[in-house]
Each structure stands twice: as structure tokens, then as C-alpha cells.
N, C-alpha and C positions, 0 to 999 in steps of 0.2 A: 841291551837292545839287539837286537840282529839287523843286517844290512835291509834285506826286506823291509822292514819296517821303516828305517830310515827312509829308504826310497817312499813307500807311499806315503810318509806325513814331510812333507819337506816345511821348510819354518814358515813359510810367505802362507801357504794354505790355512794353517796351525793361527798365523796371526790372524786370519779373516773373520774363521773362525771365534777365534776367540775374542774377536772386535762384534760379533753377534750375540754370542753368549754374555757379554759386559752387556748390551743392549739390553736385554732382555733383563736381565738382572738388576739393572736399575727401575726397569717397570714394574719389576714381581716387588723391589723396596715401596717405591711409588702407592703399590696397592695395599701395602702394611699398613699404612699412613694413614688410607684412605680411609681404611677398615680395621683400626685400633681392636676394637672389640673381638673380632675374629682368630687376631692373631699375637697373642698377649703371650700364650704360654712360652716358656725360657726354647721347648724344645723349635719353634718356632725362630732359629738361629741364621746369623748370616747365611754360614755355606749352607741351609739347606736352601737359599736361595740362587744359590751359587752355583749346587751341583744340578738343580730342577735347570737351569740356563744350558749346563752344558749340555747335558744330555737330549738338549731338544737341538741345539745348534748343531751334536755334532750327528744327531739325527736325520738331520738335512741339510746336508755344507753347502747342497744347490740354491736356497731360502734364504733371502736378507734376513734379519730379526725382525721386522714389521709383518715378512707373512709366516713367521714363527709366532708372533707376543699371542697371538687369541689361543694356540696352543699350548700356551705359558701362564695365561691369567688361569684358562681354564682349570689346568692343571692345579695350579696354587689356590683357586680355591675351593677344590675338589678334597687338598690338604688339612685345610680348613675343615670345614664340611667333615672329614673325616677324626678329626678332633674329636668338633664337641660330639658327636656319636660313639667312637669307640671309648674317649677317655674322659670326656666332661660329665655327660651323660650319665644319669644317675636312676633313672628308673624308663621301664618301657615308656613311661607320658613324655617324659622329656625329648625321646628318640621319635613317638610316632610326634610332636609337636616341630619338628625339627623337618621331617618327613611333608606334614602340613604344608609349612610355612615354605618352602622349596618348590612345591607343585605349586601352591598359588600364583605363585612369582611365573613358572613356567607357561600357567596358563592365562597370563597376562595383567595376574592382581601387581598394586605397588606397596611393598614393603614397609613396613612400620620406621619411625626415622633410627632409633635406637638395635635394628636389627642389623650387624652388618653380615652376617651372613645371608641375608635374604637381599639387603640392598645390591651386594656386591653380584651374586646374579643375575637382580633384575639388570644391573649394567651392563653385561656379558650379553644377557637374551638381547637387550637392545641394541646391541653394537654386532651383532650377527644379524638383526633383520634389517640391516640396510646392506647385506650382501648380498648379490644376484640368487646366489644358491639357493635361500636362506625361506623361499616357498616352496619348495620343492622337498627341501630338507629337515622343514620345520617340525614337520610329525616324529620323523627317525629322532630329531635331538631330544623333544620332549618324552621319548619311550625311553631313550639310552640313561638321561635323568633319573625317571623313575626304576628304572633297574636295579640302576646303580643305590641310587634310596632305597630300594629293598631291598636289595641285598644286604646293606650296610643295617636294616633293620635288621634282619634273617641272623646275621653275624655276632649282632647284640645279642640276642636270644639263645644263640649256643655259649654265647661266651657266660652267660648270666649260669645257662642251666649246669656247665661246664663246674662254673665258681659254686655250686648247690651240691654237685656232688650227683646230679641227676645222669641221665643215659643215655637221655636223646639228644646226644652231641651228634654230628654228620661223620662217616666214614667219611676217604678219601675222597670218593667218586661223589658223593653230593654236597660237598667243601668244593670241590674245581667247578660246580657247576653252579655254583653259588658263585662265581670266579668277578661276577656284576658290580661286585661291592665295589673293586681294587679300584674301577672309574675309566679305564685304558682305554674303552671302546668309547665311554662319555667323550673325552676328551679329544680322539681322533674324528668323533664327529662333529665337535665346534671347528678344531682345525678344516676340514672336508670342506666347512660350509663356507670359510672364508678363502681359501685356496682354487676354488673350481665354481667354472660357469655353473649354470642352470643343469642341472640333466636333461638329456632329450624323453619326452613318451615316452619311447619304446628300450630307453638304456633305464630303468629303474628296475626291475624286479629280476633280472636275467643274473648270471656268472661274474659280469662285469660291471654293473650298477651295482643299487644300495646292496640286495643282497651278499651278492659275492663281497663288498668289501668289509658287511657285518661280520660275513663268517667265517673271514676273514680274522677281523679284529678278534672277535668271539675267542676264537684259539690262539693268538696270539697274546692276550691279556690272562688264559690260565698257563701260559709257558712263562709268562710274568709272573705272574701270581706265586708259582712254585720257584723261581727264582730268587724274586723278595724274600721266599719264608726262609729260605737255605742260610740266605746272608744278614736274618736279622732274629733266629732262631732265639739266641742269648735274651737280644731283648722284647722281644713277646714273652719270654719268661717272665723278665723282671715286670713288666708293664702290665701282666695280664691280658695279653693280647694272643687269639689264636694263630694257630700255624699247622700246615701240613704235617710237620714233623711230631705236633704233639697227638695225631689224627691215625699214623702208620711208621712202616718201620722207615729209615735211609734209601733201602734198596726198591722197596715201593716206591718212593718217593724219586726217586734218578729214574727209575722205570717208566713210571707217569710222565717225568718231565724230556723223558728220550720218545717217549711215544708222541706228546704232545705237539712236540717241538718239529717231529718227523711232518707232521697234517700240514701242523702251520706254515713251514714252505711249499707243501704243495697245495695249499690254497694260494701264497701268496703269487704262487707261479704262474696260476692262472690269471690271475687278478691284473699280473702283472701284463698280459696284453694289450689292457685298453686301458689302467689304473696306475701304471710307471710311478707316479711318483706319489702316491699313498701305499702303493705293496713294496717302493724302495721303501719310505720311510718307517714304516710298520716292521720290516724287516731290520733295519740299523738301532730299532728302540730297542728289539728283543736281543739283540745282540751286543748291545753296551749295555744293557741290563745284567747278562751274563758275565762280564768282566765287573762291572761297578760294584755289585752282589760281593763278589767274592772277598774284597774288601772293604766297604764302609756299606751305607745306607743315607735316605735322605735325612732323616730327623738327628735334632741335636740332642741334648743332654736334659732331664726334666728338672 
């Protein structure tokens, strides 16, 4: 470790960030105990909760654990959803059933008592509904949930086609256009609801309002999708998941990563004028992933 890094991370600051991460991790552990049917797979090991909490605490070190808690719980819920769609679903009907149950909850429905995925989502929805910004952002939250579910459904179809040797698998461009399946933007909007006051009527569609936030988040999401794929290629090969490196060369993936990273930073710089906390949170998430996926990924072993 060089001297500049030692200067940037004094021990007291590291301790404060670690304390926030610890509180988030304990909350995620309580979620796993509350919705046990969703997290029974061995891949949901304690390290997943720990690294997820660390990612959030380091992405917004100016926020305490309470202000980051919704992002943590929404991320953890999305991991459970991803497991059910990518690994537990045996058929298109299984995937469609997951999508139907989640959208019903988003539209105000009550889940079945034995449906831990829908129960967790309903609890997130109810918690978000108490936030001052939720009336203005509820439609955005519902739309981003729908996009994530649609993206997961599309990727499941692509995986099935690839497994069957069919040719209707995507190229890299189409694959990245479906990056909503990652869930970053859904989590970002959930986080935004809890940390901001209701947007003013004239600050909804402009570059610094909802439109600008979503444009930046979508680009960051593509960057994280590529960083994730570079770091999880071996696991994806074993688990039968789809990965950008299965669709194009390393050179093409690296070029796409550089291009989307440049565009993401441009959009974040524009957004930072009026939304500095969200812009910094997204940029730090992107940079955290750049370091994190060089070493490991979130999932435990099967």
C-alpha cells in the first residue's frame, strides 16, 4: 500500500464506515431469517451479506447505516429474485409466475403468506410508501421494477436458447441493452426515495431531475454489468449463466467497458450539479465494482 492510500483512508474513517457496514449486514441477516424460503440456498452465505453491506457503506460514506438501509434491503431482495429466476426456475412458466407475483405486489396487492419473495417486496413497498418522495417517484419505482423483471425474463429466454443450441442469442449490443436485469437502477430509485424530499414539479423531467438520474443510472448499470461479467466468467460458465465474454471477444468487451464508462462519467458530471449525493453514490458504486470484481464476486458456492 502506498502513502497516498494511507492518507486517503485514516483508521478512524475506516472504522466509521465499517460500523455502518456492520449494521447493514445485521439487518440483512434479519431479512434472511424473516424470509427463509427465499434464502435457503448455500450461495447466500454470510459473506454475501457482508460484501453487499461493505459495497453500500463505501459507496456513500457520508450517510449513516439507517440512510443506506433501503438500498441494502432492495439489493438483497434483488439477489433473491435473481436466484429464483436464473437458477431455481425450470420453465418459462416458472419465470412468468415470479414476474406476475412481483408486479401484483407493486400494484398494491397482498402476497400469499408462504410467498417470501412477494412478502419481502410488499414490506419494501410499504416502507417506501412512508417516504415523502414516494408519491412523486412511485411510478418510477414501479417502472424500474418492471424493467428489471422483464430483463430477467429476457435473459432466461436467451440462456434457454443457448443451452438448446439455438441461434437466437444476443450480440453484445443487445445484451447490454438488457442490462436492467442487473437491478442497479431499481435499487438506486429505492435508495433515492428514502434520501430525498419530493421533487419539485419543474424538476422532474430535466437533466437534473428524474430523466437525468435514470439516464446516468442506466449507463452506470451497463458498466457494472460488464465489470460483473469480467469478474464472474468462470462461475457463470459453471452455473450456466450468460456472460458478455461468451458473446464477444475480450477486446470488444474491454472497448465497450471503456466507452460506457466514459459516457457514465459525463452523465454523472452533469447530474452532479443538482444531485451531488446521487451522482457520487453511483460513481462510487461503479468504481467499487471495478476493484471488487478483480478479486471476487458476491455469491457463495453452490
